[in-house]
PLY file of the C-alpha trace (Angstrom):
ply
format ascii 1.0
element vertex 219
property float x
property float y
property float z
element edge 218
property int vertex1
property int vertex2
end_header
11.89 -31.33 -126.92
12.84 -27.73 -128.02
14.50 -25.31 -125.56
15.69 -22.14 -126.44
18.20 -19.81 -123.77
18.77 -16.67 -124.30
20.79 -13.93 -122.91
22.06 -10.42 -122.42
25.14 -9.18 -120.53
26.99 -5.63 -119.78
30.09 -5.75 -117.43
31.58 -2.11 -116.71
35.08 -1.93 -115.31
36.60 2.12 -114.06
38.38 3.47 -111.04
38.00 6.50 -108.87
40.54 9.69 -109.08
43.55 6.98 -109.65
43.48 3.01 -110.42
45.49 2.35 -107.16
43.34 4.71 -104.83
39.53 2.47 -105.83
38.98 0.26 -108.55
34.93 -0.58 -109.60
33.05 -2.81 -111.49
29.28 -3.91 -112.50
27.53 -6.72 -114.09
24.35 -7.00 -115.40
22.27 -10.06 -116.86
19.85 -10.73 -118.29
18.62 -14.81 -119.08
15.13 -16.43 -120.72
14.25 -19.63 -120.69
11.52 -21.48 -122.90
11.10 -25.51 -122.76
8.92 -27.41 -125.06
8.63 -31.43 -124.73
5.87 -32.99 -126.60
4.34 -36.49 -124.86
4.37 -39.73 -126.86
1.80 -41.23 -124.68
3.68 -43.14 -122.39
5.71 -39.58 -121.45
3.37 -36.82 -121.05
4.41 -32.88 -122.08
5.47 -30.37 -120.38
5.59 -26.78 -121.35
8.34 -24.48 -119.02
8.88 -20.52 -119.30
11.58 -19.22 -116.79
13.41 -15.51 -116.51
16.48 -14.84 -114.30
17.96 -11.07 -114.25
21.26 -11.19 -112.04
23.47 -7.60 -110.79
27.12 -7.24 -108.87
28.80 -4.86 -108.02
32.16 -4.37 -106.49
34.33 -1.78 -105.46
38.34 -2.18 -104.57
39.58 0.87 -102.07
43.90 0.70 -102.08
44.06 -2.69 -103.91
47.38 -2.19 -104.32
48.31 -1.49 -100.46
48.96 -3.37 -97.44
45.34 -2.69 -96.39
43.34 -3.75 -99.61
39.22 -3.24 -98.80
36.93 -5.33 -101.07
33.12 -5.16 -100.74
30.54 -6.66 -103.61
26.94 -6.53 -103.13
25.04 -9.21 -105.93
21.20 -9.94 -106.30
19.09 -12.15 -109.29
15.66 -12.94 -109.37
14.32 -15.49 -111.39
10.98 -16.98 -112.13
10.11 -20.09 -113.80
5.73 -21.36 -114.50
5.25 -24.49 -116.51
2.89 -27.21 -116.22
4.87 -29.29 -114.00
6.27 -26.48 -111.55
6.47 -22.94 -110.75
8.80 -20.92 -108.80
9.99 -17.72 -107.04
13.78 -17.24 -106.22
15.10 -13.68 -105.02
18.57 -14.01 -103.82
20.37 -10.83 -102.16
24.26 -11.11 -101.20
26.46 -8.66 -99.30
30.30 -9.90 -98.90
33.10 -7.42 -97.06
36.62 -7.84 -96.30
39.61 -6.13 -94.91
43.31 -7.38 -95.24
46.40 -6.59 -93.29
50.33 -6.66 -93.86
52.19 -4.59 -91.98
55.62 -2.80 -93.66
58.58 -4.87 -91.25
56.86 -8.27 -90.38
56.21 -11.48 -91.66
52.81 -12.22 -90.76
49.16 -11.05 -92.39
45.57 -10.81 -91.04
42.39 -10.13 -92.27
38.27 -9.74 -91.54
35.36 -10.41 -93.37
31.61 -10.43 -92.89
28.85 -11.95 -95.51
25.00 -12.42 -95.60
23.14 -13.61 -98.27
19.19 -13.60 -97.86
17.12 -15.80 -100.06
13.51 -15.16 -100.27
10.34 -17.56 -102.26
7.83 -19.41 -102.04
9.68 -21.15 -98.95
10.13 -18.00 -97.13
13.22 -16.15 -96.21
16.47 -17.69 -95.24
19.14 -15.58 -93.98
22.36 -16.28 -92.92
25.20 -13.84 -91.26
29.11 -15.00 -91.27
31.79 -13.24 -89.33
35.29 -14.60 -90.26
38.93 -13.75 -89.46
42.12 -15.39 -90.38
45.92 -14.41 -89.27
49.20 -15.98 -90.61
53.11 -15.82 -89.45
56.31 -16.70 -90.28
59.40 -16.89 -88.32
62.37 -19.09 -88.74
61.59 -22.20 -89.17
58.05 -22.11 -88.37
54.69 -21.05 -89.88
51.70 -21.08 -88.03
48.20 -19.79 -89.33
44.60 -19.72 -87.45
41.28 -18.81 -88.38
37.37 -19.05 -87.40
34.18 -17.68 -87.80
30.78 -17.90 -86.93
27.60 -17.73 -88.49
23.81 -17.90 -88.02
21.43 -19.19 -89.98
17.47 -17.87 -89.43
14.62 -19.34 -91.27
11.25 -19.87 -91.11
12.07 -23.05 -88.89
14.43 -21.28 -86.80
17.58 -20.31 -86.28
21.44 -22.49 -86.27
24.44 -21.49 -85.27
27.59 -22.90 -86.38
31.10 -21.99 -84.94
34.62 -22.89 -86.41
37.99 -22.87 -85.91
41.25 -24.03 -86.86
44.81 -23.95 -86.62
47.90 -25.24 -88.40
51.27 -25.06 -87.14
54.41 -26.05 -89.52
58.07 -26.84 -88.43
60.73 -27.23 -90.63
63.15 -29.00 -88.55
65.91 -29.15 -91.44
66.17 -29.86 -94.83
65.03 -33.85 -94.63
62.51 -33.44 -91.74
59.03 -31.65 -91.46
56.38 -31.30 -88.66
52.76 -30.29 -89.38
49.97 -30.47 -86.89
46.68 -29.53 -86.98
44.05 -28.37 -84.59
40.30 -28.29 -85.15
37.20 -27.25 -83.78
33.40 -27.05 -84.94
30.54 -26.51 -82.96
26.56 -25.83 -83.99
23.35 -25.57 -81.56
19.92 -25.42 -83.42
16.99 -24.41 -82.61
13.89 -25.71 -84.90
10.46 -26.14 -85.28
8.01 -27.22 -88.19
4.18 -28.10 -88.63
5.69 -31.61 -87.85
8.63 -31.54 -85.68
10.60 -29.29 -83.03
14.16 -30.40 -82.60
16.92 -28.52 -80.61
20.28 -29.25 -79.45
24.14 -28.94 -79.70
26.45 -31.07 -81.47
30.81 -29.74 -80.79
33.84 -31.27 -82.72
37.48 -31.27 -81.85
40.63 -33.31 -83.24
44.29 -32.69 -83.32
46.15 -34.48 -85.75
49.97 -34.14 -86.46
52.64 -35.91 -88.65
56.23 -36.15 -90.05
57.69 -36.34 -93.32
61.87 -37.66 -93.39
63.26 -37.18 -96.26
66.34 -38.38 -96.80
68.54 -35.98 -99.29
70.97 -38.45 -99.82
68.76 -41.60 -99.88
67.33 -43.55 -102.77
0 1
1 2
2 3
3 4
4 5
5 6
6 7
7 8
8 9
9 10
10 11
11 12
12 13
13 14
14 15
15 16
16 17
17 18
18 19
19 20
20 21
21 22
22 23
23 24
24 25
25 26
26 27
27 28
28 29
29 30
30 31
31 32
32 33
33 34
34 35
35 36
36 37
37 38
38 39
39 40
40 41
41 42
42 43
43 44
44 45
45 46
46 47
47 48
48 49
49 50
50 51
51 52
52 53
53 54
54 55
55 56
56 57
57 58
58 59
59 60
60 61
61 62
62 63
63 64
64 65
65 66
66 67
67 68
68 69
69 70
70 71
71 72
72 73
73 74
74 75
75 76
76 77
77 78
78 79
79 80
80 81
81 82
82 83
83 84
84 85
85 86
86 87
87 88
88 89
89 90
90 91
91 92
92 93
93 94
94 95
95 96
96 97
97 98
98 99
99 100
100 101
101 102
102 103
103 104
104 105
105 106
106 107
107 108
108 109
109 110
110 111
111 112
112 113
113 114
114 115
115 116
116 117
117 118
118 119
119 120
120 121
121 122
122 123
123 124
124 125
125 126
126 127
127 128
128 129
129 130
130 131
131 132
132 133
133 134
134 135
135 136
136 137
137 138
138 139
139 140
140 141
141 142
142 143
143 144
144 145
145 146
146 147
147 148
148 149
149 150
150 151
151 152
152 153
153 154
154 155
155 156
156 157
157 158
158 159
159 160
160 161
161 162
162 163
163 164
164 165
165 166
166 167
167 168
168 169
169 170
170 171
171 172
172 173
173 174
174 175
175 176
176 177
177 178
178 179
179 180
180 181
181 182
182 183
183 184
184 185
185 186
186 187
187 188
188 189
189 190
190 191
191 192
192 193
193 194
194 195
195 196
196 197
197 198
198 199
199 200
200 201
201 202
202 203
203 204
204 205
205 206
206 207
207 208
208 209
209 210
210 211
211 212
212 213
213 214
214 215
215 216
216 217
217 218
């Protein structure tokens, strides 16, 4: 078996006006793959050639502020041709995120949006996801919550997911801590293929709490 991999990559980073205003970056890579295997009678010989081109661009606005914004866009195209398999897959992904924390106050929040598109011989698969989170601390209590909504669209149909998570921590004393976690997940789907057709919904809820006691003077 003889396998050869060649890769060329270029990265660049800069800023707009001033580094504290906006940072930009880019990454481009080209990968070539060649693989050959000679059979011995019990194992068939095969050959494979592949090419992959990927690129990513990033933007960060006010990266050192209380409200930074980040965006990234990535794309890749992979093609392979061989005696055993042939494939052609393209990926595209967009990600946007906004963070915020107040000048006064012990809390912060974020929101982000992701879109991922996958295309190939199997068709087209698209995922849209919207998520957000919040965290705060007050006295001996700390709380954080986050959730997301996503929608997956493919040739077989549509699947929607909903996820929520909340946590609460209470430091009663140096020896006693109480932690509580609540989760909720739900999914509904409507799928149809050549040999199947199924639809429905599934949901789950969980509440979990525990306390830990560690006396300071105890062995």
